TORNUDO-23690 format. One line per 8 residues: number of its first residue (from 1); their letters; for each residue z, y, x of N, C-alpha, C. Coordinates in steps of 0.2 Angstrom, whole numbers, plus 5000, padded with zeros to 4 digits. Each point is the difference from the previous one (the first is absolute). Layout:
BEGIN
NUM) a) Z Y X Z Y X Z Y X ~ ...
END
This chain:
BEGIN
1) xxxxxxxx) 5073 4878 4735 5002 5002 5004 4997 5004 5006 ~ 5001 5007 5000 4995 5003 5004 5002 5001 5005 ~ 4997 4998 5007 5004 5001 5008 4996 5003 5004 ~ 5004 5002 5002 5000 5007 5006 4991 5000 5002 ~ 4998 5007 5000 4990 4997 5004 5003 5004 5007 ~ 4996 4993 5002 5002 5000 5010 4996 5006 5002 ~ 5000 5005 5004 4998 5002 5003 4991 4995 5003 ~ 4993 5006 5002 4996 4993 5001 5001 4999 5007
9) xxxxxxxx) 4998 4994 5006 5003 4999 5004 4993 5002 5006 ~ 5002 5003 5005 4997 5004 5006 5001 4993 5002 ~ 4992 5001 5000 4994 4993 5006 5000 5004 5008 ~ 5006 4996 5003 4998 5000 5007 4999 4995 5004 ~ 4998 5000 5007 5001 4992 5004 4995 5003 5006 ~ 5002 4998 5004 4997 5001 5008 4993 5001 5000 ~ 4997 4997 4995 4992 5000 5002 4997 5007 4998 ~ 5006 5000 4991 4997 5008 4999 5002 5007 5004
17) xxxxxxxx) 5005 5001 5005 5003 5004 5005 4996 4997 5006 ~ 4998 4994 5002 4994 5003 5006 4992 5001 4997 ~ 4998 5000 4994 4995 5005 4999 5000 5006 4996 ~ 5007 5002 4997 5002 5007 5001 5000 5004 5004 ~ 5000 4998 5009 5001 5003 5007 4994 4999 5004 ~ 4994 4994 4999 4995 5002 5001 4997 5005 4995 ~ 4999 5002 4994 4997 5004 4996 5005 5006 5004 ~ 5005 5001 5001 5001 5006 5005 4997 5002 5004
25) xxxxxxxx) 5000 4994 5003 4996 5000 5010 4994 5004 4999 ~ 4995 4998 4994 4993 4999 4999 5001 5010 4998 ~ 5003 5000 4995 5001 5006 4999 5001 5005 5005 ~ 5004 5000 5005 5003 5004 5006 4996 4999 5005 ~ 4996 4994 5001 4997 5000 5004 4991 5006 4997 ~ 4998 5001 4994 4996 5001 4997 5001 5010 5003 ~ 5007 5001 4998 5003 5007 5000 5000 5001 5008 ~ 5001 4997 5003 5001 5001 5009 4993 5003 5001
33) xxxxxxxx) 4996 4994 4998 4993 5005 5003 4998 5006 4997 ~ 5000 5001 4994 4997 5005 4998 5004 5006 5003 ~ 5005 4999 4997 5005 5007 5003 5000 5000 5007 ~ 4996 4996 5002 4999 5003 5010 4992 5003 5000 ~ 4992 4996 4996 4996 5002 5000 5000 5007 4997 ~ 5003 5000 4993 4996 5005 4996 5008 5006 4998 ~ 5005 4998 5003 5009 5004 5001 5003 4999 4993 ~ 5004 5003 5000 5004 4999 4995 4999 5002 4991
41) xxxxxxxx) 4999 5008 5004 5000 5002 4992 4998 4999 4997 ~ 4990 4999 5008 4994 4999 4989 5000 4992 5001 ~ 5004 4997 4998 4999 4991 4997 5004 4999 4997 ~ 4998 4999 4993 5004 5001 4996 5003 4989 4998 ~ 5004 5000 4992 5002 4991 5003 4995 4998 4996 ~ 4995 5004 4997 4995 4995 4998 4994 4997 5004 ~ 4997 5005 5006 4999 4997 5004 5002 4995 5006 ~ 5006 4999 5000 5004 4997 5005 4999 4993 4994
49) xxxxxxxx) 5000 4999 4992 5003 4995 4998 4991 5000 4999 ~ 4996 4999 5001 4992 4997 5001 5000 5000 5007 ~ 5000 5001 5006 5000 4998 5005 5006 4996 5002 ~ 5006 4997 4997 5003 4994 4999 4999 4995 4993 ~ 4996 5001 4997 4997 4996 4997 5006 4998 4994 ~ 5003 5004 4999 5001 5002 4995 5003 5001 4996 ~ 5003 5002 4992 5000 5003 4993 5004 5008 5005 ~ 4999 5004 4996 5006 5005 5000 5007 4999 4997
57) xxxxxxxx) 5000 4996 4998 5006 5000 4997 5005 4998 5005 ~ 4997 4996 5003 5002 4992 5002 5004 5008 5009 ~ 4994 5002 5001 5003 5007 5006 5007 5002 4998 ~ 4998 5003 4992 5007 5003 4997 5008 4998 5002 ~ 4997 4992 4998 5006 4996 4997 5003 4999 5007 ~ 4997 5000 5005 5002 4996 5008 5002 5009 5003 ~ 4998 5005 4999 5001 5006 5004 5002 5004 4995 ~ 4998 5003 4994 5003 5005 4996 4999 5005 5002
65) xxxxxxxx) 4999 5003 5007 4996 5007 4999 4998 4998 5006 ~ 4993 5005 5004 4996 5000 5006 5007 5001 5004 ~ 5002 5005 4997 5006 5000 5008 5004 4994 5001 ~ 5002 4998 4995 5006 4992 5003 4992 4994 5001 ~ 4995 5002 5001 4997 4995 5005 4998 5002 5006 ~ 5002 5007 4999 5000 5002 5009 5005 4999 5005 ~ 5004 5001 4993 5008 4996 5004 5000 4993 5001 ~ 4997 4993 4996 4999 4997 5001 4997 4997 5005
73) xxxxxxxx) 4994 5004 5001 4996 4997 5007 5004 5002 5005 ~ 5003 5008 5001 5002 4999 5007 5007 4996 5002 ~ 5002 4998 4993 5005 4995 5001 4997 4993 5007 ~ 4995 4999 4991 4997 4995 5004 4997 4997 5009 ~ 4998 5006 5001 4996 5003 5006 5006 5001 5004 ~ 5004 5002 5001 5007 5002 5004 5001 4994 5000 ~ 5004 4994 4998 5002 4995 4999 4997 4995 5003 ~ 4994 5001 4999 4995 4993 5000 4999 4994 4997
81) xxxxxxxx) 5005 5000 4993 5000 4995 4997 5005 5003 4993 ~ 4999 4997 4994 5000 5000 4993 5006 4998 5000 ~ 5006 4999 5005 5007 4998 4998 5004 5007 5002 ~ 5004 5001 4995 5005 5008 4998 5006 5002 5007 ~ 4999 4992 5003 5006 5004 5006 4996 5006 5002 ~ 5004 5004 5002 5000 5006 5003 5000 4998 5008 ~ 4997 5007 5004 4998 5001 5007 5007 4997 5002 ~ 5005 5006 4998 5005 4999 5005 5006 4992 4998
89) xxxxxxxx) 4995 4996 4999 5003 4993 4998 4996 4995 5002 ~ 4994 5004 5001 4997 4994 5006 5001 4997 5005 ~ 4997 4993 5002 5001 4997 5005 4998 5003 5007 ~ 4995 5005 5000 4997 5004 5005 5005 5007 5004 ~ 5000 5001 4993 5006 5009 5000 5007 4997 5004 ~ 5002 4993 4997 5006 5000 4999 5000 4996 5011 ~ 4995 5000 5000 5000 4995 5007 5001 5006 5004 ~ 4996 5005 5000 5001 5005 5003 5009 5004 4999
97) xxxxxxxx) 5002 4999 4996 5007 5004 5001 5003 4994 5004 ~ 5000 4992 4999 5003 4997 5001 4999 4997 5008 ~ 4995 5005 5007 4998 5001 5005 5004 5003 5005 ~ 5005 4995 5005 5003 5003 5004 4999 5004 5006 ~ 4993 5000 5001 4996 5005 5005 4995 5004 4997 ~ 5005 5008 5003 4996 5007 4994 4994 5000 5002 ~ 5000 5000 5006 4992 5000 5002 4996 4994 4996 ~ 5001 4996 5001 4995 4992 4994 5003 5003 4993
105) xxxxxxxx) 5005 5004 5001 5000 5003 4991 4994 5002 4995 ~ 5000 5007 5007 4993 5004 5001 4995 4999 4997 ~ 4999 4994 5007 4993 4996 5001 4999 4997 4992 ~ 5003 4996 4997 5000 4998 4992 4998 5003 4996 ~ 5003 5007 5001 5001 5005 4995 4992 5002 5001 ~ 4998 5002 5006 4991 5000 4999 4998 4996 4998 ~ 5002 4994 5001 4994 4993 5000 4997 4999 4991 ~ 5008 5001 4997 5000 4999 4992 4996 5006 4998
113) xxxxxxxx) 5002 5008 5001 4998 5004 4998 4990 5002 5002 ~ 4999 4995 5003 4994 4999 5002 4998 4997 4994 ~ 5000 4993 4998 4999 4997 4995 4998 5000 4995 ~ 5008 5005 4999 4999 5001 4994 4993 5007 4997 ~ 5002 5004 5004 4996 5005 4999 4992 4999 5001 ~ 4998 4995 5004 4993 4997 4999 4999 4998 4993 ~ 5005 4999 4994 4999 5001 4995 5000 5002 4996 ~ 5005 5005 5001 5000 5007 4996 4994 5004 5003
121) xxxxxxxx) 5001 5000 5004 4994 5009 5002 4997 5000 4997 ~ 4994 4996 4996 4995 5003 4994 5004 5004 4996 ~ 5003 4996 4995 5004 5001 4993 5007 5008 5002 ~ 5001 4999 5008 5005 5005 5002 4996 5008 4999 ~ 4994 4997 5003 4996 5007 4997 4998 5003 4995 ~ 4999 4995 4995 4999 5002 4991 5006 5003 4998 ~ 5008 4998 5002 5005 5003 4997 5000 5007 5003 ~ 4998 5003 5006 5000 5005 5002 4999 5004 4999
129) xxxxxxxx) 4993 4999 5001 4994 5002 4994 5000 5003 4995 ~ 5003 4996 4995 5002 5002 4995 5006 5003 4997 ~ 5006 5000 5005 5006 5005 4998 4999 5005 5000 ~ 4997 5005 5001 5000 5006 4996 4998 5002 4995 ~ 4998 4995 4996 4998 5002 4997 5000 4996 4990 ~ 5004 4994 5004 5000 4995 4993 5009 4998 5002 ~ 5003 5002 4993 5009 4997 5001 5001 4995 5003 ~ 4999 4995 4995 4998 4994 5005 5000 4995 5006
137) xxxxxxxx) 4994 5004 5004 4998 4998 5005 5007 5006 5006 ~ 5000 5005 4998 5006 5004 5003 5006 4996 5002 ~ 5005 5000 4991 5007 4996 5000 4995 4993 5007 ~ 4995 4996 5000 5001 4996 5002 5001 4999 5008 ~ 4997 5007 5004 5000 5000 5004 5004 5005 5004 ~ 5005 5003 4994 5007 5000 5002 5003 4993 5002 ~ 5001 4997 4995 5002 4993 5001 4999 4997 5006 ~ 4993 5001 5003 4998 4995 5006 5005 5005 5006
145) xxxxxxxx) 5000 5002 4998 5002 5007 5006 5007 4999 4999 ~ 5008 4999 4996 5005 5001 5002 5003 4993 4998 ~ 4994 4994 5000 5003 4993 5002 4997 4998 5005 ~ 4996 5005 5003 4995 5000 5009 5006 5000 5005 ~ 5005 5006 4998 5004 5005 5004 5006 4993 5001 ~ 5002 4999 4991 5007 4996 5002 4999 4994 5003 ~ 4991 4996 4999 5002 4994 5004 4999 5002 5007 ~ 4998 5005 5003 5002 5005 5005 5008 5000 5004
153) xxxxxxxx) 5001 5000 4995 5009 5004 5002 5004 4991 5001 ~ 5001 4999 5000 5000 4992 4998 4997 4996 5007 ~ 4994 5001 5001 5001 4997 5007 5002 5004 5005 ~ 5000 5011 5000 5003 4999 5005 5010 5000 4999 ~ 5000 5000 4993 5011 4998 5003 4998 4992 5003 ~ 4998 4997 5000 5000 4995 5001 4997 4998 5009 ~ 4997 5007 5002 5000 5003 5007 5008 5001 5002 ~ 5001 5004 4996 5007 5004 5000 5004 4995 5002
161) xxxxxxxx) 5003 4998 4998 5004 4993 4997 5001 4997 5007 ~ 4995 5001 5005 4999 4995 5006 4999 5007 5005 ~ 5003 5004 4999 5001 5007 5005 4993 5000 5005 ~ 4995 5000 4994 4993 5000 5004 4998 5006 5001 ~ 5000 5003 4994 4997 5008 5001 5004 5006 5006 ~ 4994 5003 5000 5003 5004 5006 5005 5004 4998 ~ 5004 5003 5001 5005 5004 5000 5002 5004 4996 ~ 4993 5003 5003 5000 5009 4996 4996 4998 4990
169) xxxxxxxx) 4998 4996 5000 4996 4998 4994 5009 4996 4993 ~ 4998 5004 4996 5004 5001 4994 4996 4992 4996 ~ 5005 5000 4996 4994 4993 4996 4995 5002 4995 ~ 5002 5007 4998 4994 5005 4994 4996 5001 5006 ~ 5000 5004 5006 4994 5003 5004 4997 4993 5001 ~ 5003 4993 5006 4995 4995 4998 4996 4997 4995 ~ 5004 4999 4996 4996 4998 4993 4993 5006 4998 ~ 5001 5005 5000 4995 5005 5001 4994 4999 5006
177) xxxxxxxx) 5003 4998 5005 4993 5000 5004 4997 4992 5000 ~ 5004 4995 4997 4998 4993 4999 4996 4998 4991 ~ 5000 5007 4999 4996 4999 4992 4994 5005 5001 ~ 5001 5005 5007 4994 5007 5000 4995 4993 5002 ~ 5002 4996 5010 4995 4996 5000 5000 4994 4998 ~ 5003 4999 4994 4998 4996 4995 4994 4999 4995 ~ 5001 5005 5000 4997 5005 4991 4993 4997 4999 ~ 4999 4998 4993 4994 5000 4999 4995 5005 5001
185) xxxxxxxx) 5001 5006 5001 4996 5006 5001 4996 5000 5005 ~ 5006 4997 5008 4998 4999 5008 4994 4995 4999 ~ 5002 4997 4994 4994 4992 5003 4995 5002 4995 ~ 4999 5004 4997 4995 5002 4997 4992 5004 5005 ~ 5009 5005 5003 4995 5004 5004 4996 4998 5005 ~ 5005 4995 5002 4996 4997 5008 4998 4992 4999 ~ 5000 4997 4994 4993 4995 4999 4995 5004 4998 ~ 5004 5001 4991 4994 5003 4998 4996 5005 5003
193) xxxxxxxx) 5002 5005 5002 4994 5006 5001 4999 5002 5008 ~ 5009 4995 5004 4995 5001 5006 4999 4994 5004 ~ 4997 4994 4994 4999 4994 5002 5001 4994 5005 ~ 5005 5003 5002 5007 4995 5004 5000 4991 4996 ~ 4998 4997 5004 5002 4994 4995 5010 4996 5001 ~ 5000 4996 4995 5008 5001 4996 5000 4997 5010 ~ 4999 4996 5002 5005 4998 5006 5000 5007 5007 ~ 4998 5002 4999 5001 5006 5006 5005 5006 4995
201) xxxxxxxx) 4998 4999 4991 5007 5004 4999 5007 4997 4998 ~ 5001 4992 5003 5004 4997 4999 5003 5000 5007 ~ 4999 5000 5005 5000 5003 5007 5004 5005 5000 ~ 4996 5005 4999 5001 5007 4998 5006 5003 4998 ~ 5001 4996 4993 5007 5000 4999 5006 4999 5001 ~ 4997 4993 5003 5007 4995 5005 5003 5004 5006 ~ 4996 5003 5002 5000 5002 5007 5004 5010 4997 ~ 4998 5002 4997 5003 5007 4995 5007 4999 5000
209) xxxxxxxx) 4998 4995 4995 5009 5000 4996 5005 4997 5008 ~ 4998 4996 5004 5005 4997 5003 5001 5009 5006 ~ 4996 5002 5002 5000 5008 5005 5006 5001 4998 ~ 4997 5002 4991 5004 5005 4997 5008 4999 4997 ~ 5001 4994 4997 5008 4997 5000 5005 4998 5003 ~ 4996 4996 5006 5006 4997 5005 5003 5002 5005 ~ 5004 4999 5000 5004 5001 5007 4995 5000 5007 ~ 4999 5003 5003 4994 5001 5006 5001 4989 5005
217) xxxxxxxx) 5006 4998 4999 5002 4994 5005 4998 4996 4992 ~ 4998 5000 4996 4999 4993 4994 4991 5003 5000 ~ 4998 5005 5003 4993 4998 4998 4995 4996 5006 ~ 4994 4997 4997 4996 4998 5007 4992 5007 5001 ~ 4999 5000 5006 4998 5002 5003 4991 4999 4996 ~ 5001 4993 5001 4991 4998 5000 5000 4999 4991 ~ 4995 5002 4996 5001 4993 4994 4997 4995 4999 ~ 5002 4998 4996 5001 4993 4998 4992 4999 4996
225) x) 4998 5003 5001 4994 4999 4994 4996 5003 5007
END
């Protein structure tokens, strides 16, 4: 009597998952250092594998392509961990949307933006620099801009629901203003190019956002920073 051949059992365990996550992190850390030091186009997957102390096959199995590795690195630095929960579902972002005071809401936005940009500043410059000549980097740069605009719009819609926006501003115009003030390009210009400290940028952004977006009676004359 011939029995049905069972498919091979896929071995999985918490320990294996932890080891895989640790290996991914080692590869991502190595890639981040190399991309920042040498640039994205000139850094090969072989070089990343050697720096991470793993085989080239391991790098490809984990990320498939160099573009996939760049996107995974961006995702890690943006979120600060390997959790798959997106920015819109993060507790700190939800706290911003739930904040009842418009002035405090924009100050929290400035504080959180500064924390995130301190993590992403180096790789952000790598992606922006590579975008004109590399399709993967270009697609990622476009995604960063569109996702960032959507996140700013959610904050503006929250302000509008409180009737806190300046009366002449539409949600679209207010979103464009917040997106511009908080845009990574502005961070790179002021902090990376002009030498502002992150704290100075945070204060400037919080002040500017309050003055540009909020009704006069909702504005505070003095910076909270």
